[in-house]
N, CA, C and O atoms as a DFTB+ gen file, in Angstrom:
716 C
 N C O
     1  1      -7.238     -10.748      21.765
     2  2      -6.544      -9.727      20.819
     3  2      -5.495     -10.639      20.346
     4  3      -5.027     -11.115      21.381
     5  1      -4.889     -11.129      19.362
     6  2      -4.106     -11.757      18.623
     7  2      -2.974     -11.124      18.518
     8  3      -3.149      -9.935      18.254
     9  1      -1.923     -11.423      18.614
    10  2      -0.419     -11.121      18.268
    11  2       0.250     -12.118      17.471
    12  3       0.356     -13.324      17.694
    13  1       0.761     -11.312      16.339
    14  2       1.903     -12.069      15.709
    15  2       2.882     -11.373      16.568
    16  3       2.686     -10.442      17.349
    17  1       4.409     -12.252      16.162
    18  2       5.382     -12.065      16.949
    19  2       6.766     -12.509      15.757
    20  3       6.855     -13.612      15.218
    21  1       7.578     -11.543      15.583
    22  2       8.650     -11.689      14.932
    23  2      10.200     -11.276      15.631
    24  3      10.872     -12.113      16.233
    25  1      10.488     -10.318      15.501
    26  2      10.893      -8.990      15.990
    27  2      10.715      -8.716      17.063
    28  3      11.287      -8.764      18.152
    29  1       9.429      -8.271      16.447
    30  2       8.451      -7.504      17.730
    31  2       7.172      -7.993      17.338
    32  3       6.924      -8.688      16.352
    33  1       6.198      -7.464      18.408
    34  2       5.117      -8.090      18.194
    35  2       3.948      -6.961      17.454
    36  3       3.778      -5.835      17.922
    37  1       3.141      -7.515      16.143
    38  2       1.986      -6.484      15.782
    39  2       0.631      -7.187      16.059
    40  3       0.445      -8.372      15.782
    41  1      -0.128      -6.535      16.516
    42  2      -1.448      -7.033      17.133
    43  2      -2.460      -7.097      15.707
    44  3      -2.329      -6.540      14.617
    45  1      -3.455      -7.977      16.203
    46  2      -4.455      -7.476      14.475
    47  2      -5.117      -6.337      14.810
    48  3      -5.696      -5.903      13.814
    49  1      -5.286      -5.666      15.764
    50  2      -5.705      -3.726      15.543
    51  2      -4.995      -3.363      14.523
    52  3      -5.395      -3.015      13.412
    53  1      -3.336      -3.498      15.135
    54  2      -2.205      -2.731      14.085
    55  2      -2.422      -3.088      12.940
    56  3      -2.690      -2.162      12.175
    57  1      -2.407      -4.394      12.384
    58  2      -2.565      -5.088      10.901
    59  2      -3.611      -4.069      10.679
    60  3      -3.324      -2.979      10.183
    61  1      -4.675      -4.348      10.988
    62  2      -5.708      -3.039       9.945
    63  2      -6.258      -2.299      10.057
    64  3      -7.439      -2.325       9.710
    65  1      -5.479      -0.871      10.801
    66  2      -4.916       0.027      10.735
    67  2      -3.814      -0.281       8.951
    68  3      -3.990       0.022       7.771
    69  1      -2.896      -0.911       9.619
    70  2      -1.869      -0.771       8.112
    71  2      -2.836      -1.208       7.173
    72  3      -2.499      -0.754       6.080
    73  1      -4.003      -1.953       7.066
    74  2      -4.418      -2.442       5.872
    75  2      -5.434      -1.667       5.512
    76  3      -5.851      -1.840       4.367
    77  1      -6.072      -0.666       6.329
    78  2      -6.899       0.999       5.816
    79  2      -6.388       1.218       5.617
    80  3      -6.484       1.172       4.391
    81  1      -4.872       1.872       6.040
    82  2      -4.264       2.851       5.289
    83  2      -3.893       2.300       3.773
    84  3      -3.856       3.227       2.964
    85  1      -3.698       1.400       3.381
    86  2      -3.016       0.990       2.107
    87  2      -4.473       0.752       1.396
    88  3      -4.833       1.396       0.411
    89  1      -5.216      -0.202       1.995
    90  2      -6.509       0.062       0.783
    91  2      -7.496       1.396       0.862
    92  3      -8.600       1.455       0.319
    93  1      -6.797       2.603       1.755
    94  2      -7.548       3.955       0.834
    95  2      -6.701       4.107      -0.055
    96  3      -7.313       4.577      -1.014
    97  1      -5.733       3.997      -0.288
    98  2      -4.612       4.603      -1.420
    99  2      -4.711       3.516      -2.156
   100  3      -4.061       3.895      -3.130
   101  1      -5.050       2.425      -2.414
   102  2      -5.802       1.557      -3.576
   103  2      -6.940       1.867      -3.823
   104  3      -7.182       1.869      -5.030
   105  1      -7.888       2.176      -3.076
   106  2      -9.163       2.307      -3.575
   107  2      -9.445       3.923      -4.743
   108  3     -10.144       3.992      -5.755
   109  1      -8.585       5.035      -4.069
   110  2      -8.492       6.224      -5.017
   111  2      -7.910       6.282      -6.374
   112  3      -8.037       7.247      -7.128
   113  1      -6.877       4.544      -6.803
   114  2      -6.559       4.874      -8.420
   115  2      -7.278       3.671      -8.556
   116  3      -7.048       3.318      -9.712
   117  1      -8.041       2.820      -8.013
   118  2      -8.595       1.887      -8.789
   119  2      -9.234       2.382     -10.245
   120  3      -8.611       1.962     -11.220
   121  1     -10.198       3.078     -10.478
   122  2     -10.664       3.353     -11.346
   123  2      -9.970       3.348     -12.886
   124  3     -10.462       3.076     -13.981
   125  1      -8.279       3.870     -12.394
   126  2      -7.655       4.202     -13.437
   127  2      -7.192       2.774     -14.107
   128  3      -7.091       2.507     -15.304
   129  1      -6.897       1.797     -12.766
   130  2      -6.839       0.216     -13.493
   131  2      -8.294      -0.230     -14.365
   132  3      -8.348      -0.738     -15.485
   133  1      -9.054       0.018     -13.755
   134  2     -10.265      -0.844     -14.543
   135  2     -10.844       0.060     -15.793
   136  3     -11.727      -0.388     -16.524
   137  1     -10.131       1.700     -16.026
   138  2     -10.498       1.846     -17.777
   139  2      -9.316       1.741     -18.255
   140  3      -9.132       2.677     -19.034
   141  1      -8.491       1.126     -18.186
   142  2      -7.496       0.273     -19.170
   143  2      -7.676      -1.400     -19.079
   144  3      -7.066      -1.997     -19.966
   145  1      -8.440      -2.253     -18.117
   146  2      -8.752      -3.365     -17.956
   147  2     -10.274      -3.311     -17.479
   148  3     -10.385      -3.763     -16.340
   149  1     -11.216      -2.975     -17.919
   150  2     -12.644      -2.874     -17.703
   151  2     -12.892      -4.627     -17.589
   152  3     -14.101      -4.778     -17.412
   153  1     -12.552      -5.292     -17.607
   154  2     -13.091      -6.810     -17.904
   155  2     -12.445      -7.587     -16.538
   156  3     -13.107      -8.531     -16.106
   157  1     -10.752      -7.113     -15.600
   158  2     -10.390      -7.675     -14.995
   159  2     -10.611      -7.160     -13.595
   160  3     -10.059      -6.102     -13.292
   161  1     -11.410      -7.834     -12.644
   162  2     -11.847      -7.631     -11.515
   163  2     -10.692      -7.964     -10.394
   164  3     -10.922      -7.404      -9.322
   165  1      -9.298      -8.893     -10.423
   166  2      -8.898      -8.831      -9.793
   167  2      -8.522      -7.448      -8.977
   168  3      -8.973      -7.444      -7.832
   169  1      -8.221      -6.972      -9.131
   170  2      -7.428      -5.782      -8.000
   171  2      -8.745      -5.208      -7.573
   172  3      -8.514      -4.577      -6.541
   173  1     -10.167      -5.117      -7.913
   174  2     -11.524      -4.620      -6.962
   175  2     -11.595      -5.709      -6.087
   176  3     -12.045      -5.383      -4.988
   177  1     -11.262      -7.064      -6.215
   178  2     -11.278      -8.446      -5.219
   179  2     -10.557      -8.219      -4.324
   180  3     -11.023      -8.329      -3.190
   181  1      -9.020      -7.782      -4.514
   182  2      -8.177      -7.494      -3.345
   183  2      -8.537      -5.927      -2.369
   184  3      -8.086      -5.639      -1.260
   185  1      -9.289      -5.288      -3.055
   186  2      -9.025      -4.079      -2.450
   187  2     -10.448      -4.526      -1.149
   188  3     -10.632      -4.275       0.042
   189  1     -11.300      -5.398      -2.372
   190  2     -12.792      -5.676      -1.275
   191  2     -11.586      -6.890      -0.045
   192  3     -11.858      -6.979       1.152
   193  1     -11.080      -7.210      -0.302
   194  2     -10.999      -8.199       0.735
   195  2      -9.964      -7.954       1.846
   196  3      -9.721      -8.704       2.791
   197  1      -9.374      -6.717       1.550
   198  2      -8.297      -5.909       2.177
   199  2      -9.927      -4.979       3.194
   200  3      -9.824      -4.935       4.420
   201  1     -10.997      -4.466       2.649
   202  2     -11.927      -3.831       3.678
   203  2     -12.303      -4.899       4.512
   204  3     -12.707      -4.577       5.629
   205  1     -12.262      -6.225       4.200
   206  2     -13.093      -7.499       5.007
   207  2     -12.328      -7.326       6.037
   208  3     -12.828      -6.841       7.052
   209  1     -10.720      -7.740       6.002
   210  2      -9.957      -7.757       7.337
   211  2     -10.248      -6.455       7.837
   212  3     -11.016      -6.280       8.783
   213  1      -9.791      -5.741       7.370
   214  2     -10.099      -4.225       7.824
   215  2     -11.396      -4.086       9.066
   216  3     -11.424      -3.801      10.263
   217  1     -12.176      -4.379       8.254
   218  2     -13.810      -4.439       9.240
   219  2     -13.329      -5.970      10.072
   220  3     -14.105      -6.926      10.054
   221  1     -12.296      -6.035      10.613
   222  2     -13.194      -7.488      11.436
   223  2     -12.898      -8.555      11.016
   224  3     -12.539      -9.284      11.940
   225  1     -12.863      -9.066       9.990
   226  2     -13.240     -10.094       9.520
   227  2     -11.497     -11.156      10.126
   228  3     -10.613     -10.395      10.518
   229  1     -11.229     -12.267      10.156
   230  2     -10.099     -13.018      10.010
   231  2      -9.719     -12.646       9.056
   232  3     -10.424     -12.294       8.111
   233  1      -7.831     -12.641       9.117
   234  2      -7.343     -12.620       7.973
   235  2      -7.169     -14.198       7.383
   236  3      -6.797     -15.049       8.191
   237  1      -7.379     -14.513       6.272
   238  2      -7.496     -15.613       5.040
   239  2      -6.790     -16.173       4.083
   240  3      -5.749     -15.520       4.010
   241  1      -6.779     -17.122       3.217
   242  2      -6.226     -16.874       2.711
   243  2      -6.840     -15.881       1.288
   244  3      -6.203     -15.347       0.380
   245  1      -8.612     -15.924       1.618
   246  2      -8.649     -14.738       0.613
   247  2      -8.155     -13.612       0.411
   248  3      -8.481     -13.133      -0.674
   249  1      -7.222     -12.746       1.285
   250  2      -6.142     -11.477       1.133
   251  2      -4.839     -12.033       0.547
   252  3      -4.099     -11.286      -0.094
   253  1      -4.543     -13.305       0.746
   254  2      -3.458     -13.926      -0.267
   255  2      -3.457     -14.321      -1.348
   256  3      -2.806     -13.869      -2.290
   257  1      -4.241     -15.280      -1.346
   258  2      -5.176     -14.958      -3.465
   259  2      -5.276     -13.685      -3.803
   260  3      -4.762     -13.138      -4.779
   261  1      -5.926     -13.233      -3.004
   262  2      -6.350     -11.620      -4.250
   263  2      -5.319     -10.901      -3.796
   264  3      -5.269      -9.940      -4.563
   265  1      -4.354     -10.780      -2.899
   266  2      -3.065      -9.870      -3.465
   267  2      -2.202     -10.418      -4.606
   268  3      -1.647      -9.686      -5.426
   269  1      -2.101     -12.188      -4.603
   270  2      -1.342     -12.435      -5.871
   271  2      -2.157     -12.238      -6.898
   272  3      -1.576     -11.641      -7.805
   273  1      -3.232     -12.485      -7.124
   274  2      -4.119     -12.178      -8.313
   275  2      -3.835     -10.264      -8.273
   276  3      -2.876      -9.915      -8.962
   277  1      -4.191      -9.724      -7.927
   278  2      -4.039      -8.414      -8.221
   279  2      -2.309      -8.351      -8.649
   280  3      -1.920      -7.526      -9.475
   281  1      -1.594      -9.081      -8.145
   282  2       0.081      -8.519      -8.851
   283  2      -0.088      -9.286     -10.212
   284  3       0.535      -8.960     -11.222
   285  1      -0.954     -10.302     -10.162
   286  2      -0.417     -11.206     -11.671
   287  2      -1.109      -9.477     -12.739
   288  3      -0.347      -8.796     -13.426
   289  1      -2.578      -9.185     -12.574
   290  2      -3.358      -7.941     -13.325
   291  2      -2.107      -6.853     -13.367
   292  3      -1.780      -6.259     -14.395
   293  1      -1.477      -6.695     -12.106
   294  2      -0.708      -5.372     -12.428
   295  2       0.808      -5.577     -13.934
   296  3       1.505      -4.698     -14.442
   297  1       0.779      -7.054     -14.186
   298  2       2.024      -7.535     -14.236
   299  2       1.242      -7.487     -15.786
   300  3       1.926      -7.107     -16.737
   301  1       0.145      -7.786     -15.965
   302  2      -0.521      -7.858     -17.504
   303  2      -0.714      -6.274     -17.720
   304  3      -0.407      -5.965     -18.871
   305  1      -1.002      -5.526     -17.182
   306  2      -1.670      -4.482     -17.408
   307  2      -0.937      -3.702     -18.501
   308  3       0.273      -3.545     -18.333
   309  1      -1.424      -3.266     -19.440
   310  2      -1.581      -2.069     -20.581
   311  2      -0.307      -0.640     -20.701
   312  3       0.316      -0.211     -21.672
   313  1      -0.323      -0.146     -18.971
   314  2       0.237       1.209     -19.146
   315  2       0.677       1.191     -17.777
   316  3       0.163       0.471     -16.921
   317  1       1.672       2.019     -17.564
   318  2       2.274       1.955     -16.533
   319  2       1.135       2.268     -15.130
   320  3       0.972       1.482     -14.196
   321  1       0.453       3.584     -15.289
   322  2      -0.517       3.797     -14.595
   323  2      -1.700       2.610     -14.147
   324  3      -2.379       2.572     -13.120
   325  1      -1.680       1.727     -15.237
   326  2      -2.746       0.835     -14.533
   327  2      -2.018      -0.465     -13.892
   328  3      -2.686      -1.306     -13.291
   329  1      -0.719      -0.577     -14.040
   330  2      -0.145      -1.711     -13.427
   331  2       0.360      -1.220     -11.967
   332  3       0.506      -2.046     -11.066
   333  1       0.578      -0.071     -11.802
   334  2       0.730       1.044     -10.271
   335  2      -0.575       0.445      -9.453
   336  3      -0.439      -0.314      -8.493
   337  1      -1.663       0.814      -9.877
   338  2      -3.329       0.988      -9.212
   339  2      -3.425      -0.581      -8.654
   340  3      -3.876      -0.867      -7.545
   341  1      -2.774      -1.822      -9.904
   342  2      -3.087      -3.459      -9.604
   343  2      -2.328      -3.235      -8.498
   344  3      -2.837      -3.530      -7.417
   345  1      -1.190      -2.766      -8.517
   346  2      -0.229      -3.089      -7.229
   347  2      -0.645      -2.779      -5.783
   348  3      -0.662      -3.379      -4.708
   349  1      -0.987      -1.510      -6.273
   350  2      -1.544      -0.791      -4.655
   351  2      -2.421      -1.672      -4.272
   352  3      -2.394      -2.139      -3.133
   353  1      -3.695      -2.162      -5.552
   354  2      -4.503      -2.790      -4.803
   355  2      -3.618      -4.298      -4.202
   356  3      -3.287      -4.362      -3.018
   357  1      -3.337      -5.345      -5.103
   358  2      -2.763      -6.402      -4.083
   359  2      -1.824      -6.056      -2.866
   360  3      -1.618      -7.047      -2.165
   361  1      -1.204      -4.909      -2.435
   362  2      -0.314      -4.627      -1.319
   363  2      -1.235      -3.904      -0.187
   364  3      -1.068      -3.607       0.996
   365  1      -2.237      -3.773      -1.086
   366  2      -3.984      -3.580       0.316
   367  2      -4.004      -5.159       0.884
   368  3      -3.724      -5.451       2.047
   369  1      -4.293      -5.886       0.104
   370  2      -4.695      -6.954       0.489
   371  2      -3.783      -7.522       1.391
   372  3      -4.111      -7.877       2.523
   373  1      -2.400      -7.644       0.830
   374  2      -0.932      -8.579       1.248
   375  2      -1.387      -7.780       2.627
   376  3      -1.276      -8.447       3.656
   377  1      -1.925      -6.327       2.778
   378  2      -0.873      -5.937       4.250
   379  2      -1.560      -6.070       5.606
   380  3      -1.261      -5.321       6.535
   381  1      -2.636      -7.186       5.733
   382  2      -3.048      -8.026       6.195
   383  2      -1.707      -9.167       6.984
   384  3      -1.425      -9.415       8.157
   385  1      -1.215      -9.574       5.822
   386  2       0.083     -10.215       6.532
   387  2       1.510      -9.789       6.603
   388  3       2.477     -10.547       6.537
   389  1       1.531      -8.760       6.716
   390  2       2.755      -7.808       7.117
   391  2       3.321      -8.589       8.230
   392  3       2.819      -8.949       9.294
   393  1       4.672      -8.788       7.642
   394  2       5.942      -9.800       8.704
   395  2       6.176      -8.704       9.962
   396  3       6.640      -7.637       9.559
   397  1       6.002      -8.755      11.021
   398  2       7.169      -8.761      12.408
   399  2       8.690      -8.796      11.921
   400  3       9.372      -9.009      12.924
   401  1       9.511      -8.671      10.774
   402  2      10.374      -8.958      11.072
   403  2      11.279      -7.305      10.417
   404  3      10.993      -6.544       9.493
   405  1      12.478      -7.311      11.482
   406  2      13.078      -5.954      10.889
   407  2      13.866      -5.982       9.350
   408  3      14.972      -6.471       9.123
   409  1      13.241      -5.520       8.684
   410  2      13.639      -5.617       6.961
   411  2      12.908      -4.882       6.846
   412  3      11.781      -4.771       7.329
   413  1      13.875      -3.853       5.706
   414  2      13.511      -3.117       5.111
   415  2      12.559      -2.755       4.155
   416  3      12.000      -1.680       3.936
   417  1      12.462      -4.092       3.514
   418  2      11.534      -4.382       2.524
   419  2       9.993      -4.649       2.805
   420  3       8.967      -4.488       2.144
   421  1      10.341      -5.226       4.334
   422  2       8.568      -5.089       4.948
   423  2       7.940      -3.602       4.622
   424  3       6.765      -3.578       4.253
   425  1       8.680      -2.324       4.741
   426  2       7.960      -1.115       4.819
   427  2       7.057      -0.992       3.259
   428  3       5.872      -0.691       3.117
   429  1       7.934      -1.288       2.345
   430  2       7.025      -1.365       1.180
   431  2       5.525      -1.855       1.052
   432  3       4.726      -1.364       0.255
   433  1       5.153      -3.198       2.203
   434  2       3.807      -3.499       2.679
   435  2       3.143      -2.480       3.249
   436  3       1.941      -2.747       3.251
   437  1       3.387      -1.361       3.767
   438  2       3.094      -0.528       4.645
   439  2       2.891       0.743       3.840
   440  3       1.862       1.345       4.146
   441  1       3.522       1.214       3.021
   442  2       3.823       2.399       2.594
   443  2       3.672       2.420       0.743
   444  3       3.333       3.365       0.030
   445  1       4.072       0.981       0.338
   446  2       4.151       0.810      -1.148
   447  2       2.731       1.901      -2.036
   448  3       2.996       2.754      -2.884
   449  1       1.558       1.626      -1.643
   450  2       0.265       1.187      -2.198
   451  2       0.043       3.073      -1.771
   452  3      -1.147       3.382      -1.700
   453  1       0.826       3.992      -1.565
   454  2       0.080       5.627      -1.059
   455  2       1.241       5.625      -2.497
   456  3       0.967       6.074      -3.609
   457  1       2.397       5.068      -2.134
   458  2       3.617       5.903      -3.139
   459  2       3.349       5.064      -4.575
   460  3       4.070       5.477      -5.484
   461  1       2.549       4.091      -4.906
   462  2       1.795       4.153      -6.101
   463  2       0.861       4.536      -6.916
   464  3       0.667       4.477      -8.130
   465  1      -0.019       5.200      -5.426
   466  2      -1.020       6.004      -5.954
   467  2      -0.655       7.482      -6.154
   468  3      -1.252       8.303      -6.851
   469  1       0.688       7.697      -5.238
   470  2       1.315       9.017      -5.845
   471  2       1.816       9.248      -7.327
   472  3       1.795      10.311      -7.949
   473  1       2.197       8.217      -7.683
   474  2       2.717       8.495      -8.920
   475  2       1.949       8.200     -10.062
   476  3       2.141       8.739     -11.152
   477  1       0.519       6.803      -9.689
   478  2       0.166       7.316     -10.618
   479  2      -1.110       9.261     -10.838
   480  3      -1.682       9.898     -11.722
   481  1      -0.915       9.303      -9.672
   482  2      -1.442      10.725      -9.873
   483  2      -0.415      11.628     -10.541
   484  3      -0.936      12.567     -11.143
   485  1       0.836      11.583     -10.583
   486  2       1.802      11.899     -11.200
   487  2       1.747      11.799     -12.140
   488  3       2.079      12.714     -12.894
   489  1       1.250      10.510     -12.614
   490  2       1.127      10.055     -14.703
   491  2       0.395      10.642     -14.962
   492  3       0.715      11.336     -15.927
   493  1      -0.940      10.876     -14.484
   494  2      -1.865      11.326     -14.704
   495  2      -1.936      13.004     -15.290
   496  3      -2.500      13.594     -16.211
   497  1      -1.215      13.276     -14.410
   498  2      -0.754      15.022     -14.675
   499  2       0.140      15.356     -15.629
   500  3       0.429      16.552     -15.621
   501  1       0.795      14.549     -16.631
   502  2       1.446      14.732     -17.279
   503  2       3.421      14.513     -16.961
   504  3       4.347      14.958     -17.639
   505  1       3.467      13.581     -15.552
   506  2       4.279      13.208     -14.956
   507  2       5.095      14.160     -14.237
   508  3       6.321      14.100     -14.153
   509  1       3.959      15.506     -13.454
   510  2       4.291      16.419     -12.523
   511  2       4.600      15.952     -11.330
   512  3       3.810      15.524     -10.489
   513  1       5.866      16.042     -11.247
   514  2       6.358      15.335      -9.738
   515  2       5.801      16.770      -8.447
   516  3       6.487      16.734      -7.425
   517  1       4.935      17.668      -8.454
   518  2       4.902      18.194      -7.583
   519  2       3.416      17.935      -7.530
   520  3       2.736      18.886      -7.145
   521  1       2.745      16.739      -7.871
   522  2       1.645      16.379      -7.431
   523  2       1.877      14.850      -7.099
   524  3       0.842      14.338      -6.673
   525  1       2.652      14.220      -7.153
   526  2       3.694      13.393      -6.221
   527  2       4.010      13.872      -5.163
   528  3       3.898      13.234      -4.116
   529  1       4.506      15.194      -5.220
   530  2       4.802      15.754      -3.968
   531  2       3.365      15.743      -2.465
   532  3       3.306      15.320      -1.311
   533  1       2.452      16.473      -3.417
   534  2       1.358      17.009      -2.549
   535  2       0.360      15.689      -2.354
   536  3      -0.416      15.515      -1.414
   537  1       0.589      14.779      -3.521
   538  2      -0.198      13.185      -2.723
   539  2       0.430      12.666      -1.831
   540  3      -0.137      12.000      -0.965
   541  1       2.041      12.906      -1.858
   542  2       2.839      12.174      -0.341
   543  2       1.917      13.076       0.613
   544  3       1.148      12.468       1.357
   545  1       1.933      14.371       0.649
   546  2       1.810      14.732       1.782
   547  2       0.712      14.398       2.217
   548  3       0.719      13.973       3.372
   549  1      -0.702      14.461       1.448
   550  2      -1.817      14.062       1.477
   551  2      -1.706      12.592       2.635
   552  3      -2.136      12.647       3.787
   553  1      -0.998      11.254       1.984
   554  2      -1.018      10.171       2.622
   555  2      -0.157      10.474       4.133
   556  3      -0.515       9.949       5.187
   557  1       1.082      11.452       4.021
   558  2       1.062      11.893       5.336
   559  2       0.029      12.096       6.642
   560  3       0.152      11.826       7.836
   561  1      -0.846      12.587       5.999
   562  2      -1.689      13.646       6.380
   563  2      -2.657      12.571       7.250
   564  3      -2.993      12.694       8.428
   565  1      -3.035      11.379       6.230
   566  2      -3.738      10.370       6.787
   567  2      -3.188       9.427       7.588
   568  3      -3.859       8.568       8.159
   569  1      -1.802       9.547       7.683
   570  2      -0.774       8.598       8.499
   571  2      -1.531       8.401      10.297
   572  3      -1.127       9.267      11.073
   573  1      -2.462       7.437      10.861
   574  2      -2.301       7.887      12.282
   575  2      -1.505       7.727      13.080
   576  3      -0.332       7.714      12.706
   577  1      -1.760       7.576      14.246
   578  2      -0.461       7.886      14.960
   579  2      -0.145       6.241      15.310
   580  3       0.931       6.041      15.875
   581  1      -0.939       5.129      15.040
   582  2      -0.906       3.445      15.366
   583  2       0.091       3.201      13.910
   584  3       1.118       2.523      13.904
   585  1      -0.559       4.018      12.559
   586  2       0.847       3.375      11.596
   587  2       2.116       4.116      12.100
   588  3       3.023       3.319      12.342
   589  1       2.382       5.191      12.288
   590  2       3.413       5.767      12.750
   591  2       4.361       4.748      13.523
   592  3       5.550       4.488      13.336
   593  1       3.631       4.354      14.268
   594  2       4.555       2.996      15.520
   595  2       4.654       2.524      15.129
   596  3       5.863       2.329      14.999
   597  1       3.785       1.571      14.307
   598  2       4.255       0.113      13.328
   599  2       5.070       0.327      12.493
   600  3       5.661      -0.712      12.197
   601  1       5.558       1.583      11.699
   602  2       6.395       1.811      10.979
   603  2       7.784       1.980      11.150
   604  3       8.767       1.608      10.511
   605  1       7.542       2.906      12.599
   606  2       8.898       3.191      13.459
   607  2       9.609       1.665      14.099
   608  3      10.644       1.661      14.765
   609  1       9.055       0.787      13.847
   610  2       9.478      -0.475      14.365
   611  2      10.056      -1.526      12.999
   612  3      10.238      -2.743      12.971
   613  1      10.195      -0.723      12.194
   614  2      11.031      -1.179      11.065
   615  2      12.057      -0.106      10.475
   616  3      11.980       1.122      10.484
   617  1      13.088      -0.994       9.936
   618  2      14.329       0.048       9.816
   619  2      13.441       0.770       8.445
   620  3      12.315       0.414       8.098
   621  1      14.122       1.671       7.904
   622  2      14.359       3.177       6.585
   623  2      13.380       2.143       5.529
   624  3      13.368       0.934       5.760
   625  1      12.623       2.679       4.439
   626  2      12.122       2.413       3.574
   627  2      13.623       2.334       2.631
   628  3      14.345       3.301       2.389
   629  1      13.847       0.952       2.202
   630  2      14.884       0.755       1.330
   631  2      14.443       1.925      -0.271
   632  3      13.427       2.131      -0.935
   633  1      15.845       2.410      -0.288
   634  2      16.527       3.185      -2.023
   635  2      16.464       2.852      -2.708
   636  3      17.328       2.037      -3.032
   637  1      15.442       3.137      -3.550
   638  2      15.640       2.512      -4.859
   639  2      15.988       3.921      -6.227
   640  3      16.332       5.099      -6.136
   641  1      15.725       3.150      -7.205
   642  2      15.848       4.700      -8.164
   643  2      14.776       4.663      -9.077
   644  3      15.006       5.257     -10.130
   645  1      13.478       4.043      -8.955
   646  2      12.438       4.093      -9.676
   647  2      11.722       5.222      -8.628
   648  3      12.192       5.506      -7.526
   649  1      10.638       5.733      -9.135
   650  2       9.902       7.104      -9.040
   651  2       9.132       6.635      -7.836
   652  3       9.031       7.386      -6.866
   653  1       8.492       5.243      -7.837
   654  2       8.068       5.005      -6.476
   655  2       8.412       4.485      -5.873
   656  3       7.704       3.845      -5.095
   657  1       9.602       4.447      -5.869
   658  2      10.337       3.958      -4.460
   659  2      11.238       5.626      -3.925
   660  3      11.766       5.732      -2.818
   661  1      11.234       6.436      -4.672
   662  2      11.846       7.798      -4.407
   663  2      10.794       8.357      -3.504
   664  3      11.070       9.042      -2.519
   665  1       9.042       7.905      -4.032
   666  2       8.343       8.851      -3.252
   667  2       7.831       8.028      -2.209
   668  3       7.317       8.657      -1.284
   669  1       7.836       6.551      -2.096
   670  2       8.045       6.135      -0.766
   671  2       8.767       6.504       0.134
   672  3       8.238       6.519       1.246
   673  1      10.233       6.942       0.037
   674  2      11.454       7.060       1.002
   675  2      11.104       8.329       1.377
   676  3      11.662       8.743       2.393
   677  1      10.380       9.006       0.866
   678  2      10.567      10.897       0.799
   679  2       8.724       9.964       2.275
   680  3       8.885       9.667       3.459
   681  1       7.769       9.866       1.701
   682  2       6.781       9.632       2.430
   683  2       7.351       8.656       4.434
   684  3       6.902       8.625       5.580
   685  1       8.516       8.087       3.667
   686  2       8.811       7.266       5.045
   687  2       9.343       8.264       6.010
   688  3       8.900       8.490       7.137
   689  1      10.556       8.945       5.298
   690  2      11.037       9.913       5.721
   691  2       9.921      11.026       6.948
   692  3       9.828      10.982       8.175
   693  1       9.370      11.751       6.120
   694  2       8.096      12.608       6.620
   695  2       7.666      11.727       7.377
   696  3       8.244      12.038       8.418
   697  1       7.048      10.820       7.619
   698  2       6.604      10.187       8.764
   699  2       7.007       9.524      10.018
   700  3       6.400       8.955      10.925
   701  1       8.559       9.865       9.689
   702  2       9.298       9.012      11.089
   703  2       9.528      10.366      11.972
   704  3       9.624      10.409      13.198
   705  1       9.614      11.782      10.795
   706  2      10.203      12.723      11.625
   707  2       8.435      13.689      12.501
   708  3       8.455      14.743      13.137
   709  1       7.511      13.046      12.263
   710  2       6.491      13.349      12.712
   711  2       6.544      12.981      14.070
   712  3       7.377      12.207      14.542
   713  1       5.141      13.860      15.037
   714  2       5.632      13.803      16.109
   715  2       4.235      13.040      17.071
   716  3       4.365      12.813      18.274
């Protein structure tokens, strides 16, 4: 089993768990992006690349390139919900390259896709924060012990003023508090 090292080690199996978690989140909101930009295949390609890695393929430039392409699609999207859905897809593909360095910014590679999906759900419910909170709870319930173990190797999620940052901070705190 290949291990990547930095401030600590991450195995390929652990990276696959992180990528699965992000891909599950992104998959759920992909239709929001595709409704807003029906001719743009980039977020779908990023999610497919994430699933290839999750399913045992080696991580390759496919994950890197599709992640960047999905993030470009996010910048070009017409609505906030579509932007967040594309960003979640990019994060799913990028999860294969989570860095084992103890920086709070790395937590976004683990949790941002779930936070983006929660925000998309809020927006689709007219901005109702209770909907986002329910989505964060569902994301917490989906987290495996391996994912939580990986998360705990990193500092706390960075705080921010955006709603996505708030949702990510909430998810981070609830996962770290779980046993």
